[in-house]
C-alpha positions in Angstrom: 73.1 101.0 82.1 74.7 102.4 78.6 73.8 104.7 75.8 72.1 102.8 73.3 74.8 103.3 70.9 78.5 105.1 70.6 78.2 108.5 72.4 80.5 111.4 72.5 79.5 114.9 74.1 82.3 116.9 72.8 82.9 120.5 74.9 84.4 123.8 75.7 82.1 123.7 79.0 81.0 122.0 82.0 82.0 123.4 84.9 80.9 126.8 86.7 81.3 128.2 90.5 79.6 126.1 93.2 77.1 127.7 95.7 79.0 125.5 97.9 82.0 124.0 96.3 84.9 125.7 94.6 83.4 123.7 91.6 80.2 122.8 90.7 79.2 120.4 87.4 77.2 122.6 85.4 74.4 121.7 82.8 77.1 120.0 79.9 77.8 117.4 82.6 74.9 116.6 83.9 73.8 116.1 79.6 76.4 113.6 79.3 74.8 111.3 82.0 71.5 111.6 80.5 72.8 110.6 77.1 73.9 107.6 79.1 70.2 106.8 80.1 71.4 106.0 83.5 68.3 105.8 86.0 67.3 104.1 89.2 70.9 104.3 91.0 73.3 107.0 91.4 75.2 107.9 88.4 78.7 106.8 88.0 81.4 108.9 86.3 84.7 108.7 86.0 87.2 111.9 86.0 90.3 111.8 83.8 92.8 114.8 84.9 95.7 113.2 82.7 96.2 116.9 81.0 96.8 118.4 84.0 98.7 115.8 85.5 96.3 114.3 87.9 96.7 117.6 89.6 95.0 116.5 93.4 93.7 119.5 94.3 91.2 119.5 91.0 90.4 115.7 91.6 89.0 117.0 95.0 87.3 119.7 93.4 85.5 117.1 91.4 85.1 114.9 94.1 83.1 118.0 95.9 81.2 118.9 92.7 80.2 114.9 92.3 79.4 114.6 96.1 77.3 118.2 95.4 75.2 116.8 92.1 74.9 113.3 93.5 76.8 111.2 91.2 79.5 108.2 92.6 83.0 110.0 91.0 85.6 107.5 90.3 89.1 109.3 89.6 91.4 107.6 87.0 95.1 109.0 87.7 98.2 108.0 85.6 100.9 109.6 87.6 103.1 108.1 89.2 101.3 104.8 88.1 97.7 103.8 87.2 95.5 104.2 90.7 93.3 101.2 89.6 94.1 97.9 89.8 91.5 97.0 86.4 91.6 100.1 84.4 89.2 98.5 81.6 87.2 96.8 84.0 86.4 100.2 86.0 85.8 102.3 82.9 83.4 99.8 81.2 81.0 100.0 84.8 81.1 103.8 84.3 78.2 106.1 82.4 80.2 108.6 81.6 84.0 109.4 81.3 84.5 112.6 81.5 88.1 114.2 80.7 89.7 117.3 81.7 91.2 120.1 79.8 94.7 121.2 79.7 97.4 119.5 77.2 95.9 117.5 75.0 99.4 116.7 73.2 100.6 115.0 76.7 97.2 113.2 77.6 97.5 111.7 74.3 101.0 110.9 74.7 100.2 109.5 78.2 97.1 107.6 77.2 98.9 105.8 74.4 101.9 104.6 77.0 99.2 102.7 79.2 96.9 102.0 76.3 94.1 104.0 77.3 93.1 104.7 73.8 91.9 101.4 72.9 90.5 101.0 76.4 88.3 103.6 75.5 87.7 103.0 72.0 86.5 99.8 73.5 84.1 101.6 76.1 82.7 103.7 73.2 81.9 101.2 71.2 80.2 99.7 74.8 78.1 102.5 75.4 79.5 104.3 77.8 79.1 108.1 77.2 83.0 109.7 76.5 83.1 113.5 77.0 85.0 116.3 78.3 86.3 120.0 78.0 88.8 121.2 75.7 91.4 119.0 75.6 89.0 116.6 77.0 87.0 117.4 73.6 89.8 117.6 71.3 91.1 113.8 72.0 88.2 112.2 70.4 88.5 113.8 66.9 91.3 113.3 64.1 93.1 116.8 66.1 92.8 120.7 66.3 94.4 123.6 67.4 96.1 123.5 70.3 98.5 125.7 72.9 100.1 122.3 74.5 103.8 123.1 72.8 103.3 127.0 73.9 101.4 130.3 74.1 101.3 130.2 70.1 98.5 127.9 69.1 99.8 125.1 66.4 97.8 122.0 64.8 97.2 119.0 66.4 96.3 116.1 63.7 97.4 113.0 66.0 94.6 112.6 68.4 92.5 109.5 68.7 90.5 109.7 65.6 87.2 108.2 67.0 85.2 111.1 65.2 86.2 112.2 61.9 86.3 115.3 62.5 88.4 118.4 63.3 87.8 119.9 66.5 88.0 123.7 67.4 87.4 125.0 70.9 86.9 128.0 73.3 86.3 129.2 69.7 84.7 132.8 71.3 86.9 133.2 73.9 90.7 132.9 72.4 90.8 135.1 69.7 93.6 132.8 67.8 91.5 129.7 67.5 89.1 130.6 64.8 91.2 132.0 62.2 93.8 129.1 62.8 90.8 126.9 62.4 90.2 128.8 59.0 93.4 128.3 57.6 94.0 124.6 58.7 90.9 123.6 57.0 91.9 125.7 54.0 95.4 124.1 53.4 93.8 120.9 53.9 95.8 120.0 57.5 92.3 119.5 59.5 89.2 118.3 57.8 85.6 119.5 58.4 86.0 121.0 61.7 83.5 120.9 64.5 84.3 123.7 66.7 82.7 125.3 70.2 82.1 128.7 72.0 82.3 128.7 75.7 79.8 126.9 77.5 78.8 124.8 74.2 78.5 120.7 74.1 78.1 118.4 70.3 76.4 115.2 71.0 77.6 112.3 68.6 75.8 109.0 67.9 78.4 107.3 66.4 80.3 109.6 64.5 77.2 111.4 63.2 76.8 114.9 64.8 73.2 114.8 65.9 73.0 118.3 67.7 74.6 121.2 69.5 73.5 122.3 73.3 74.7 125.0 75.4 74.6 125.9 79.2 75.2 129.7 78.0 72.6 131.6 76.3 73.9 133.0 73.2 76.7 130.8 72.5 77.2 129.2 69.0 78.9 125.7 67.4 80.0 125.7 63.9 81.2 123.6 61.2 84.1 125.0 59.4 84.5 123.5 55.6 86.7 123.5 52.4 85.3 125.4 49.7 88.4 126.0 47.1 91.0 126.9 48.9 88.8 129.0 51.3 87.5 127.8 54.8 83.6 128.4 54.9 81.8 128.7 58.5 78.4 127.8 59.0 76.8 128.6 62.8 74.8 125.8 64.6 72.3 127.6 66.8 72.4 125.0 70.0 69.7 123.7 72.3 69.5 125.3 75.9 70.0 123.1 78.5 68.0 123.3 81.9 70.7 124.9 85.0 71.4 121.7 87.2 70.2 122.7 90.8 73.0 122.2 92.2 
């Protein structure tokens, strides 16, 4: 079972503290699986932790979160070598690919060395839902703002480009993100840019933004466009997702 058309859920959320585990999957991860259309069997989700160097402790936390949620989780590690004999075949077997946050610049470099950029495009076109948080959101767009290069936020403009927009994550919790997005859109460094407060996700069918959703009440999504030499921001009110049972 795959999504009926290429689908991306780009987020600034998806994780919370669990009742019996350190990390649990919040509503955005569950919604990614809903978008895939999976039913009649356990959902299959691939966890990609490249942006945090395939940190084993967090892979273990994701595996525990999946166990509690009733999902089958397959981690994709690229350090020190790919952990799967058939990376593309395994990716195409998934319902959802969930990409962890961290360094989007390092993620992109490592993915390209291993051909993951092309593999993920084929998976997207085949109906595997691509999703993730922070770096795992920016990677699907033209680019965005990042602290990959140091504490001072900088633009990144060479992401995968599946979606023809810029992406702004952590829009409400990192005070430097909003002004930098506005500046980069105003000077043409970034195209029209779609942004999310923490806990918010953006749903794309093909390359069209069809809905904003949230796991946290009161949060927003935003579209920033260039008008003359300035940037203009429009708020989108996201639909509140139900809280998962686990």
